[in-house]
C-alpha positions in Angstrom: 74.8 88.0 96.5 72.5 85.3 98.0 70.3 83.5 95.5 67.0 84.4 95.1 64.8 81.3 96.4 61.9 82.1 93.7 60.2 77.9 93.6 63.1 76.5 96.0 60.4 73.9 98.3 62.7 72.1 99.9 64.6 73.6 103.4 67.2 71.7 103.1 68.1 73.1 100.2 67.4 76.9 101.0 69.8 76.4 104.0 72.4 74.4 102.1 73.0 76.3 99.2 73.1 80.3 99.8 69.9 81.0 98.7 68.3 84.5 100.7 66.4 83.4 103.8 63.3 84.8 105.9 63.7 83.2 109.8 60.3 81.5 110.3 61.6 79.3 112.7 59.7 80.5 115.7 56.7 78.2 113.8 58.3 75.4 115.8 57.7 77.3 119.1 54.4 78.2 118.3 53.8 74.4 116.9 54.7 72.8 120.2 53.4 75.1 122.6 49.9 75.1 121.5 50.4 70.9 121.2 46.8 70.8 119.0 46.8 67.3 117.5 45.6 67.7 114.3 46.0 72.0 112.9 44.7 72.9 109.6 46.5 76.3 108.5 44.5 77.9 105.1 46.3 79.8 103.1 46.8 81.2 99.2 48.7 79.0 96.8 52.4 80.4 97.0 52.6 81.9 100.1 55.3 79.7 101.5 53.6 76.7 102.8 55.3 74.0 101.3 58.5 75.8 102.6 57.1 76.3 105.8 56.3 71.9 105.7 59.6 71.3 104.8 61.1 73.4 107.5 58.8 71.5 110.6 60.1 68.2 108.7 63.2 68.5 108.6 63.4 69.9 113.0 61.5 67.0 113.9 62.6 64.5 111.8 64.5 61.7 114.0 66.1 60.0 110.6 67.8 63.3 109.8 70.7 65.1 111.0 69.8 68.9 111.0 72.0 70.9 113.5 73.9 72.7 110.5 70.6 73.5 108.6 69.2 75.3 111.9 72.1 76.8 112.7 71.9 80.0 113.8 68.3 79.9 113.6 65.5 81.7 115.8 64.1 78.3 117.4 67.9 77.4 118.8 67.8 80.2 120.9 64.7 78.3 122.8 64.3 75.8 124.8 63.1 73.7 122.1 65.9 73.2 120.4 66.4 70.0 122.4 63.3 69.1 120.3 65.8 68.5 117.4 65.4 65.1 115.4 63.5 63.5 118.1 60.3 61.6 116.1 59.6 60.0 113.6 58.0 61.9 110.8 56.1 61.8 107.6 56.1 64.7 105.3 53.8 64.5 102.4 53.0 67.1 99.5 50.2 66.7 97.7 51.1 70.0 96.2 51.2 68.7 92.3 49.0 66.3 92.2 46.8 68.2 89.5 45.4 67.4 85.8 43.4 64.1 85.2 42.8 61.5 88.0 45.7 58.9 86.6 48.1 61.8 87.1 46.4 62.2 90.8 47.0 59.1 91.7 50.4 58.4 90.3 51.6 61.2 91.2 49.9 60.3 95.1 51.3 56.8 95.2 54.8 58.0 94.1 54.8 60.2 97.0 54.0 57.1 99.6 56.7 55.1 97.7 58.5 57.6 98.6 58.1 57.4 102.2 57.6 53.6 102.4 61.5 53.2 100.2 62.7 55.5 103.1 61.9 53.8 106.1 62.1 50.8 104.6 63.9 49.0 107.4 60.9 49.5 109.7 58.9 46.7 107.2 60.7 43.7 109.1 59.6 41.2 112.1 56.1 41.9 111.2 53.3 39.0 112.3 51.2 37.5 109.5 48.9 40.6 109.3 51.2 43.0 109.4 52.9 41.2 106.3 49.5 41.1 104.9 48.7 44.4 104.9 52.5 45.2 104.0 51.9 42.9 101.3 48.5 44.9 99.8 49.5 48.4 100.7 53.3 47.9 98.8 51.7 46.0 95.6 49.1 49.3 95.6 51.9 51.8 95.8 53.6 49.9 92.9 50.8 49.5 90.8 50.7 53.5 89.9 49.5 53.5 86.9 45.4 51.7 87.6 44.1 54.8 88.5 42.7 54.2 92.0 43.8 54.9 95.5 41.3 52.1 97.4 44.9 49.8 97.7 46.6 52.2 99.2 43.3 53.5 101.8 45.7 52.3 104.5 48.9 53.1 103.5 49.5 56.2 105.9 47.6 54.5 109.0 50.2 51.5 108.5 53.0 53.6 108.2 51.9 55.1 111.0 51.6 52.0 113.0 55.1 50.5 112.0 56.9 53.7 112.7 55.2 54.3 116.7 56.7 49.9 116.7 60.0 50.3 115.4 60.6 54.0 117.3 59.0 53.6 119.9 57.4 57.2 119.7 54.2 58.7 118.6 54.6 60.1 114.6 54.8 63.8 113.6 52.3 63.9 110.4 52.7 67.1 107.8 50.8 66.9 104.6 51.3 69.7 102.2 48.5 71.5 100.3 46.1 68.7 101.4 43.1 70.1 99.4 44.5 70.1 95.8 43.5 66.6 94.4 39.9 67.6 95.7 39.9 70.3 94.3 41.5 69.2 90.7 38.8 66.2 91.0 35.7 69.4 91.6 37.2 71.2 88.0 37.7 67.7 86.3 34.4 66.4 86.5 35.7 63.4 88.4 35.5 64.0 91.8 32.7 61.5 93.0 35.8 58.5 91.7 37.9 59.6 94.2 36.7 61.5 97.2 35.7 58.5 99.2 39.6 57.3 98.8 41.2 60.3 99.9 38.7 60.6 102.5 39.7 57.2 103.9 43.6 57.7 103.7 43.3 61.0 105.2 40.1 60.5 108.3 41.7 57.1 109.2 45.5 59.0 110.2 44.3 61.5 111.7 40.8 60.4 113.8 41.7 57.0 114.3 45.1 56.9 114.7 46.6 55.9 118.1 50.3 56.7 116.7 49.9 60.2 115.9 52.0 62.7 118.3 50.8 66.2 116.2 50.0 66.8 112.8 50.0 69.4 111.1 48.0 70.2 107.7 48.0 72.9 104.9 45.4 74.1 102.3 43.3 76.2 100.8 39.9 75.7 102.3 38.7 73.1 104.6 37.0 70.2 103.8 34.1 69.3 105.4 31.5 67.1 104.0 33.5 63.8 103.0 34.1 62.9 106.6 38.1 64.0 106.7 37.6 67.0 108.8 33.7 67.0 110.1 33.8 65.3 113.7 37.7 65.5 114.7 37.5 66.4 117.7 40.9 67.4 117.9 41.2 69.4 114.8 42.5 73.5 115.1 41.4 75.2 112.5 43.8 78.0 111.0 42.3 80.4 108.3 43.2 83.6 106.7 41.2 85.6 109.6 43.2 84.0 112.6 46.1 85.3 113.8 47.0 81.9 115.3 50.5 81.3 112.7 49.7 85.0 111.2 52.9 85.9 110.7 54.7 82.9 109.2 53.4 82.4 105.7 53.8 85.6 103.4 56.0 88.1 104.2 55.6 90.9 107.0 56.7 94.7 106.5 60.3 94.7 107.8 60.6 91.4 106.5 59.4 92.2 103.0 61.9 96.1 103.4 64.7 93.7 104.4 64.5 91.7 101.4 64.0 94.8 99.0 67.3 96.6 100.5 69.5 93.3 100.1 68.9 93.3 96.2 69.3 97.1 95.8 65.1 98.0 95.9 63.3 100.4 97.8 60.1 99.5 99.5 58.0 102.7 98.2 54.7 103.1 97.7 54.6 101.6 94.0 55.7 98.4 95.3 53.0 98.7 98.5 50.6 99.1 95.8 51.4 96.7 93.8 52.1 93.5 96.5 50.9 94.6 100.1 47.0 94.2 101.0 46.7 91.1 102.4 45.6 90.4 105.8 45.9 87.9 107.9 45.1 87.8 111.8 46.3 90.8 113.2 49.1 91.3 110.1 49.8 93.1 107.5 51.2 90.9 104.8 53.1 90.7 101.8 52.6 87.6 98.9 56.4 86.3 99.1 56.1 84.6 95.7 55.5 88.4 94.4 57.9 89.8 96.2 60.8 87.1 95.5 60.0 87.8 91.3 60.3 91.5 92.0 63.3 90.9 93.5 64.5 88.5 90.8 63.7 90.4 87.7 63.5 93.7 89.2 60.4 94.5 87.0 57.1 96.2 88.8 54.4 93.5 86.6 52.2 90.6 88.0 53.5 87.5 88.4 49.7 85.6 90.3 49.6 81.7 89.4 46.9 80.3 87.5 45.7 77.2 89.5 42.5 74.9 90.0 40.7 77.2 92.5 40.9 79.8 89.9 39.1 77.9 86.9 36.7 77.2 89.9 36.0 80.7 90.4 35.3 81.3 86.7 33.0 78.4 86.6 31.2 79.4 89.4 30.8 83.2 88.0 29.4 81.7 84.7 26.3 80.6 87.4 26.3 83.0 90.3 22.9 83.9 91.0 21.3 87.7 90.5 22.3 88.3 94.1 25.6 87.5 93.7 26.4 89.5 90.6 25.0 93.1 92.3 27.6 92.6 94.9 30.1 91.3 92.5 29.8 94.6 90.4 29.7 96.6 93.8 33.1 95.4 94.7 34.4 96.4 91.3 33.3 99.7 91.4 34.4 100.7 94.9 36.7 97.3 95.6 35.7 96.2 98.6 32.5 94.2 99.8 30.6 93.9 103.6 29.0 90.6 102.8 28.6 87.3 104.6 31.4 85.0 103.7 32.0 81.7 104.8 35.9 79.9 105.0 34.6 76.9 107.1 32.7 75.2 104.5 34.6 74.9 100.9 32.8 76.0 98.0 32.2 72.8 95.4 30.9 71.3 98.5 28.0 73.5 99.2 28.0 76.1 96.9 26.4 79.1 97.5 27.5 82.6 97.8 29.2 83.0 101.3 31.3 79.7 100.2 31.8 81.3 96.8 33.2 84.5 98.4 34.9 82.2 101.0 36.9 80.8 97.6 37.8 83.8 97.0 39.5 84.8 100.1 41.2 81.8 100.1 42.4 81.8 96.8 44.1 85.2 97.6 41.5 86.9 95.5 40.1 89.0 98.2 41.5 89.6 101.9 39.6 90.2 105.0 40.1 93.8 106.5 37.1 94.0 109.5 35.3 91.9 111.2 31.5 93.0 111.2 29.7 90.5 112.8 31.9 87.4 114.0 28.7 84.9 114.9 26.9 85.5 112.1 30.5 85.5 109.5 29.8 88.9 108.4 32.9 90.9 106.9 34.8 93.6 104.7 36.6 92.2 102.0 38.6 94.0 99.6 40.9 93.7 97.0 44.2 93.9 98.4 46.4 95.4 95.3 47.3 95.9 92.2 48.8 92.7 91.2 45.1 91.1 92.4 43.3 94.0 90.4 44.6 92.8 87.0 43.1 89.2 88.2 39.6 90.4 88.3 40.3 92.2 84.9 40.8 88.7 83.8 37.8 87.4 85.0 35.8 89.8 84.0 37.2 89.6 80.3 36.3 85.7 80.7 33.1 86.4 82.3 32.1 88.6 78.8 34.0 86.3 76.3 36.8 88.8 75.5 40.6 87.6 74.7 42.9 88.9 77.3 43.9 92.5 77.4 40.4 93.5 75.5 39.9 95.6 78.0 43.2 97.2 78.7 43.1 98.6 75.2 39.8 100.4 75.5 40.5 102.1 78.0 44.0 103.4 77.0 41.8 104.9 73.9 39.3 106.6 76.0 42.0 108.0 79.0 43.7 109.0 75.6 40.7 110.7 74.3 40.7 108.9 71.0 37.3 108.2 70.1 38.3 106.3 66.6 39.8 103.7 68.7 37.8 104.0 71.2 34.6 103.4 68.7 36.3 100.3 67.0 37.3 98.5 70.0 33.9 99.2 71.7 32.4 98.0 68.6 34.7 94.8 68.8 33.4 93.6 72.3 29.8 93.7 71.3 30.0 91.3 68.7 31.2 88.4 71.4 28.4 88.5 73.8 25.5 86.9 71.9 22.3 89.1 70.9 20.0 88.1 73.9 22.8 89.0 76.3 22.1 92.9 74.8 18.8 93.0 75.2 18.6 96.3 77.5 20.5 98.9 78.6 22.0 97.8 82.2 23.8 95.2 79.5 25.9 97.9 78.3 26.4 99.6 81.4 27.5 96.3 83.7 29.7 95.9 80.5 31.7 99.3 80.9 31.8 98.7 84.5 34.1 96.0 84.1 35.6 97.7 81.8 36.4 100.8 84.1 38.0 98.4 86.5 41.2 98.7 84.6 40.9 102.6 85.5 40.3 102.7 89.1 43.6 103.1 90.2 43.7 106.9 88.5 40.0 107.9 88.1 36.7 107.4 90.8 34.0 105.2 89.7 30.6 106.3 90.7 27.7 104.4 89.2 24.0 105.3 89.4 24.5 107.3 92.1 21.7 110.8 92.6 23.9 113.6 91.6 23.0 116.8 90.0 19.0 116.8 89.0 19.1 112.8 88.5 20.9 109.5 88.7 23.8 108.8 86.3 25.3 105.8 84.5 28.9 106.2 85.0 31.1 109.2 86.0 35.3 108.2 85.6 36.0 111.1 88.2 39.8 111.7 87.8 41.7 111.6 90.5 44.1 113.8 89.1 42.5 117.5 88.7 44.8 117.6 86.1 43.3 114.9 83.9 40.2 114.4 81.8 36.7 113.1 83.9 34.5 111.5 81.9 30.5 110.9 81.9 28.9 108.5 80.6 25.4 107.7 79.5 23.4 104.8 78.0 20.6 104.2 75.9 19.0 101.4 74.3 16.9 101.4 71.3 14.0 99.2 72.1 12.4 98.7 68.4 13.6 98.0 65.1 13.5 101.0 62.8 14.6 101.1 59.2 16.4 103.8 59.3 18.4 102.8 62.1 21.5 104.7 61.9 19.6 107.6 62.0 18.0 106.6 64.9 21.2 106.1 66.5 22.4 108.6 66.2 19.7 111.0 67.4 19.6 108.9 71.1 22.7 109.0 71.2 22.7 113.6 71.0 20.1 112.5 73.2 21.9 111.1 76.2 24.3 114.3 76.3 21.3 116.0 76.5 20.2 114.3 79.6 24.0 114.4 81.0 23.9 118.7 80.4 20.0 119.2 81.8 20.8 116.6 85.0 24.2 118.0 85.6 25.5 114.5 85.9 29.2 116.7 86.2 28.0 118.5 89.5 31.6 118.4 91.6 33.7 117.5 88.7 37.4 119.9 87.9 39.4 120.5 85.6 38.5 118.9 81.5 35.2 117.4 81.1 34.3 115.0 78.1 30.4 114.1 77.8 29.8 110.7 76.4 26.4 109.2 74.9 26.2 105.9 73.9 23.1 104.7 72.2 23.2 101.1 71.3 20.5 98.4 68.8 21.7 94.8 69.4 25.5 95.0 68.0 25.1 98.4 66.3 26.2 101.9 68.7 26.5 105.1 68.3 29.2 107.2 70.3 29.0 110.9 70.6 31.6 113.0 72.3 31.3 116.0 73.6 33.7 118.3 75.7 31.7 120.7 78.8 32.2 124.3 78.4 
C-alpha cells in the first residue's frame, strides 16, 4: 500500500519513497508547447502548486539525473522526453515566507543561500565587476538577521547571469507562491518596508535579464502595482477562470475516484458535497489537500488550512461597505451571487468590492460557475462545498464577535425544537455585540441569517420575500417534508418602557400573530413552527407556536 503524500513538497521524495502518485507530468508538455517566457498561475493554497513546481524543476534541472523518477510517467511518452535535465534551473519557494518581517527576510535569504551553495562552482573565473557584485550579494545572503532585502536585490539576476555564462544556455526559473511575502507583509503592517526590494528582486530577473528562457510563478493573486508584473509584455496570466493548465492543480473527478478506490473509499454524494465544487477553467476540480487528508483519516470533516489570505478577508469584512455587505448576505442565503469580480489586481493593492470578491475566489472561498459578462468582469460565484461553508460560518462568527461553534449550538437547538436551550444560547449571543449594533430590527435579522448558514444543507433559506399577504422576515423551509419548517418574525421595541418584560412579551405575541395573518407559512408542508422574537437592546422575548 502506497503512503499518502499529505504535505509532501518534493517530487523526488514523492517518487522515490513509495507515495501515491497522481501523474500531472503532461503539464511539462503544455509548458514547452506554449513557449511563454513568463507564466503566472494563480490558485488557492493547498492546490498542489509546490509539488508541481518541484516536478517542473526536477525535469529541467541540468544538475539532476531524473530518469528514474520520471520513468513510466506520461511526459516520457512524448517527444519532450529529450528535454529532460537539459537546462540550468533555479527553483525557489516563497511558500513559508510568513510571520514577521525579520522571519520573512531570514527565510528568503536562506532560500538564496541554498541555490548559491548548490551552484558554488559557477562563481569562479569572474571579472572584477562580477567579483564585486558577488561579494555584496554573498554578504547580504549571509547577513540574514538584519531585516532587510536591499542587499540581495540582485541575487536572482546575478545567479541567472552566471548560470548562462557557465552552461552557455538560458535559464529556466520557477518561483513558488511568489506573493506570500507580499500578503504576509500587508496583513502584518510592514508592506512598505519590503515591497520595494521584493519588487526589484523579481522584476529584474523577469523583465531585464537577457539570460531567461522560461519562468513560471505560482501564487494566490497577481501583484500588479509594485512594478513586478505590471508592464511585463512577456507575461501570461492563468487565473482560476482560465482553461490553460486547468487540470494540473487539484484532482479531477477520475483522479479522485481512483485515489479513493485505492484506499478503500467511495466517491459518493457525501464526499462530493464535502470536497467537490471548484471550477477551474473548463474542469471540475477537487481540493487535493482535503482529499488526501480524507483518505488518510477516513473522516469526512473539514481540513481547511488557515492562511494569511484568510486574515486579510476577515480584516476586509470589518471595513466593507453597505453594497458589499448586502451582496454578502445574499451569498449567504443563496450560496451564489452574480457580481463583478476582479482577479487581475490584488485586493491589498486596490481595495474595492470587485477585488475583494476576487480575493475570495483566489483564496478558494468561492468558485466561478458562470461567466456572465467577460468584458465587464461579471461572474456567478458560489460557495463550492460543505467544507468551505464551514469557513463562512466561522467568518460570520468572527463578524459578530462570537467564539467558534456558537452558531452551530444555536441552530442545533432550533432544529431540535429545544426552546429553552435556544433561548439561553440566543441570549448569550445578544450579549456579544455592542448595544449600538442592536438598534433596529434588521440587526437581529442579519444575526439570525448568519446562524442559518449552518442550516442551508437541509433547509431552504427564504428572507424578505413576498409571501402570503406580506413580506416575511425569515423562513426555514425543510427540504425533507418529514422535517419541521420554521417561520421567524423579528420585532424591535424602540422606546424604553418601565414594564419592559411585559412589553417584549406582548410584542413577540404580535410577531406570531403577524405570521398567521399574513400567511407567511403559505406553501410549507409538514410540521411548521412559528417563532416571534421581540428585542430591546440585549433583552429578548421568544415565543414558539406550532401551526395548527
